[in-house]
Residue, then its C-alpha position, 0 to 999 in steps of 0.5 A: m698535379h698530384i692527380k695527374q701523377i696518380k691517374w698515371l700510376l693506378f694506368g702503369f699498375a693495370m697496365m702492368f697486371i695486364l701483361s703479366r697475364v700474356d704468355y711472353h712468346l706471344i710478344l716475342d713472335q711480334a719482335l719484328v712488328l714492334y721493333i718497326v712500330c717503335l722505328a716508326a714512332l722514333a721517326a715520327v718524333l722528327v716531323l711531329g715532335g715538340t721542342r723543348f729545352g732544346a731538344k726533340r722528342w715528346i709527341h702530343f698524342l691523345g692530350q698527353d705527350f708522350q716520350v717515344s724513346e721511352l718504347a724503344s729502351 
């Protein structure tokens, strides 16, 4: 469990560094596309999502489970 947490911590720091180098105007220009991708991912949870503790909120993708609602917030 510790190795998994360290792996995600390093991934998070790497993504934070990469995204800090991107001009935010690029992200703002793609807002509509990102919005549509988030809506599609949320809809995919309804179809492909696994139920845990009585709620459907996770998608299994590339060997990992992702909580799509975190992208939309």
